[in-house]
N, C-alpha and C positions, 0 to 999 in steps of 0.2 A: 208328500212329503217337503214342500214349498210351507206349506200352511202349518205345518206343524213344528218346524222352524224357526216361522215367524211367531209363533203362540209362546215359544221359550225364548225368545228372546223381547218378546214386549212383556212376558210375565204374566201373573194373575190376580186376582184381585183388587181392579180398580186400576185409573188411570195410575200408568208407571212413569219415572223421573225421566226426562228428556232425554238424559245419556244411554237410557236402557231402549229408548222408543227403537222398532222396527225402521222407524224413518231417519234416527239420528244417523246409522250406516251408511246408507245410501241416501242423497238428496231425490234420487230418481228410483228407488227402489217400488215406489207405488206405480210410477209407469211400468216396469220392468214384471212386476205384479201381473200386472193387468196382459204384457204378452205373451208369458207364462198360459194365464189362463185360455188365451183365445189358442196358442198353442197346440193345449192340453186336448181342445175341443176335435181338432183337425189331426191331430198324430193318434189320438185315443182311436178314432177310425180306421187310421193307416195299420196301425199296429196290429189291429183283429183280421187284417187283411195279409199283414207278415205272417203272421200264426200261421194262416190257413196256405198260404203259399207256401210253408216252408213243412209240411207234412212230406211224409216221404213216399206215399202211392199218388201222384198230380197227372191229372192232365189236362193238357193244354184247352181244350175246350171247356173244363171245369175251373181254370185258373180264370178265365177271360169271361165268364161269368160271375166267380167273384169280384172282380175287378168291375165289372161293371154294375153290382151292387152296390159295391165301395161308393162309386164315384155318384149314384142315385144317394146316397146315406152325406157324403160332402155335399151334395147340390142342393141337399133339406138345408144345411144349415145358412145356405145365401139367404136368409130371409130376416129382416129388419125384428121381428118377435123376439127370433129365438138369440139373436145379438145383444136387444134388449134386455133378455134374462140374464144372459149371462153376463152383462156387466152390474148388472141389479146384483146379483150375486157377488160379484168382486167386489163391489161398495160393501157390501154385509161384511164381509173376510176383512178390509181395511177397517175398517170400523169394532170392529170386536177385537184386532191384533193392534190396535190405539197406533194405524200408519197415520200418514200424512194422507190427505184427502187428493181424490185423483183433481190434477187442475190439468187446462189447456198451456202446452207448451208455446215459447214463444216464438210467436208468428212472425215468418221476415217476409218483407215484401218484394216481390221480384222485381228485377230491371225492366224499366218500362219500355226499354225498347224491349222486350217480350210480353207484356200487356196494353203496350198503345197508351193510349188518354183511355181506356176503361177503365176502372176502378177493381183492385187485385181482389180475389175473394177469399173471405176471412171465418174461420169459423167460428161461431159461435158458444156453441156445447160442446162436452165433452165426447157425447156418446157422436156427434155430426162428425170430430174428427177420427176416433177408431175405428168407425165403422166400415169406409173405405180401407183401411189396414186390415179387417177380419174378414172381408171379402175378398182381397188382393189375396191374403193366405189361402180361401177356398180355390180360389179359380188357379192360382200356380199349384196346387197338387192335383185338382184335375185335369189340370192341363199334362204334368208330368205323369200322371197315369196313361193317360191317351197315348203319349208321345211313347211310350216305352212297352202300352202293349197292345191297345186297339188300332191302333196306326201301324203298328210295326211287321213289315212287309212277310218279314223272314219266321216273324211269330205266325202269322197269317198262312203262311204257306204250310209250319212245322203241322198247323192243326188241320190243315185239307190233309195233309200225308197221314194223321193222324184220324180221321174218320175214315179214313176208308179201311183200315186194319177192327177199329171199333163198331161200325156201321155194317159192314160187308159188301159195300156198295162202292165196286173200282170207279174209279171214274179214269179214265183215259186222258185226261187233259191237265189232271195235278201227275199223272204217272210220267209222263213225256220225258219230263226231264231227267228222270232215271231209264237211262237205255241197259240199265242188266237186269230190269224186270221186265217178264214178257208178261203182259195183260192179258192175253187169253188164257195161257196156263195161272197164273194168279185169281182171276174169276173162278176159273171151276176148281181151286185148292181152296179158296176161300167159302164158299158153300159147302164143300166137305169139313171143313177144318169148323165153320158154326154150327153146324148139324147136333153136333153133341154137346157142345161146349159155349159155355157164355161168356166174353171178353168184356172186362168196364174198364181195363187200363190195361198200358204198355207191358207194367209188369207183370199183371197176371198172365198175358198171351207168353211172357218171356218164361214164367214158372212150368206152364203149360206143354209148352216144347222143350223147356231142358229136361223135363219128368216120361217123355219118352223113347222107347229105344230108337236105336237109330234105323230102324229098317221102318218103321211107322214116321219117324221125322222126316225119314227120306221124302213121305207121300207130298211134305208141304215145302217144299223146297224155296217157291215163291214167296209163301206167307214166311220164311224164314228172314230172306232179303230184305224183305219192308220192313221188319223188327227189327234187322241189326241198322238199319237205317234210323230210325225210331233213337235208338237205345244211344247211339253216338254221338245225339245232341238232346240230354234229357229237358225234360218241359221245366226241370227249374236246376238252379247252381246248389242247393242246400246243402244236397247229401255230397256232393264233392267238398264242400267246402268243411263239411266235418270230419273227412277224412284229412285234410291239415291239421283243422283243430286237435286231431288225434294224432298226429307225427307231432306235433308238439308237445305232447302232454308225454309221448312217450322216450323223446328223444332230448333229453334234457341235458345239462351240462353236465351230471354224475354220469352218465350215459354216452358219454360222447367216442368211444371207443368201440361202442358198439358196429360190428359188421352190418354190411347191407343186408347179407342173406338171414341175418336174425333180425335182421330191423323189416324186412317184409313179413318172414314169419310172425311178429311179434302183432305188426300193424294189419295182418288178414286176423288174426284172433280176436285183435282189440274191437275191429270195425263189424266183422261176422260173427261176435260174442252171442250165443245165448242165453234170453235172460233170467235163465234157472241153472246156470252154470258156478256163479258166486252166492 
């Protein structure tokens, strides 16, 4: 989008007058354009992860695997060759759009009390100046992913609890914090539950129990307790956020007098509508 806008501003058919050049609108637009391309490299990978995590049927183990794969892709960007290719492509676009050439910004000399008698470091090329900025952007993205996912104690605890349901292996150390679950009964019920049923996600397990008649469902009481603990804390907040977005579309200013009973009924019909009903 930025490239297309710059092309429209710069015109076509040879060099354009200075007043119509992209650089004429902002002296620092070429610097901002470099920042846009650096951000596009990082946020492009993060956007693919974002789409994956917003899927409706999600498991924590799969989520962490997707985060690990995204982290590897981000670390692959922390390479001199990748940066040089990105900067070269940016210079080609800047030349095509008749923008001002990328130059080193003015470098201020740090106070002598901080550097001492040693000479201050000065960047000599544009590549040397922007390379640490690009690497810092990559490192920040990787660190944030680790803090929010890989190093999250609550998420790792949820994954261990989810593994009990998906793998069928009852870990008493994981279930020790939940006194309402009888581990001995859960071990037996889990074997019976998984004998004829393959469970790949918490949602599939909930659908299986929901379709059972009450007499059969009562045989898996401990499995149901475990499932209720997992459903209370969904793997991602994408689906609850969709309900708030739906509420915004339903309760508009023109429907401000809608009663709570009708709003609940309309919201349920809207969120759980069948694809072929319209």
